C-alpha positions in Angstrom: 8.7 33.5 -22.8 9.8 30.8 -20.3 10.6 31.6 -16.8 13.7 30.5 -15.0 13.4 27.5 -12.6 14.1 28.5 -9.0 16.1 26.5 -6.6 12.9 25.8 -4.6 10.9 24.3 -7.8 14.1 22.0 -8.8 14.2 20.9 -5.2 10.5 20.1 -5.1 10.7 18.2 -8.4 13.6 16.2 -7.2 11.7 15.4 -3.9 8.7 14.3 -6.0 10.9 12.2 -8.5 12.7 10.4 -5.4 9.1 9.7 -3.8 7.9 8.1 -7.2 11.3 5.9 -7.4 11.1 5.0 -3.5 7.4 3.9 -4.0 8.4 1.1 -6.6 9.7 -2.2 -5.6 10.7 -5.0 -7.7 11.0 -8.5 -6.4 12.8 -11.2 -8.6 11.3 -14.7 -7.4 11.0 -18.1 -9.0 7.7 -19.7 -9.8 7.6 -21.9 -6.4 7.6 -18.9 -4.6 5.0 -17.0 -6.6 2.8 -20.3 -6.2 3.3 -20.3 -2.4 2.5 -16.7 -2.2 -0.6 -17.0 -4.2 -1.6 -20.0 -2.2 -1.4 -18.0 1.1 -3.3 -15.1 -0.3 -6.3 -17.3 -1.6 -6.5 -19.2 1.6 -9.3 -17.6 3.8 -8.3 -16.3 7.2 -9.4 -18.2 10.4 -12.5 -16.6 12.1 -11.6 -14.1 14.7 -14.0 -13.8 17.7 -13.2 -10.3 18.3 -13.8 -9.2 14.6 -17.0 -10.9 14.5 -18.2 -9.2 17.6 -17.0 -5.9 16.4 -19.0 -6.4 13.2 -22.5 -7.2 14.8 -22.1 -4.6 17.3 -24.1 -1.5 16.6 -22.1 1.7 16.2 -22.6 4.4 18.9 -24.4 6.9 16.5 -26.9 4.1 15.4 -28.0 3.4 19.0 
């Protein structure tokens, strides 16, 4: 026997459906924009002294 859905269950399902829809994004762009975006993503980042220092510094629990 099927149980009737309560208002709370329906609201929870509706919120979840909204979250799923809001997490989706679609961008319509031409091939030139895609190529420029890909070139930016492929370009290595400039070295950052602060990041380099962080990576070579021992963690406090390793000292």
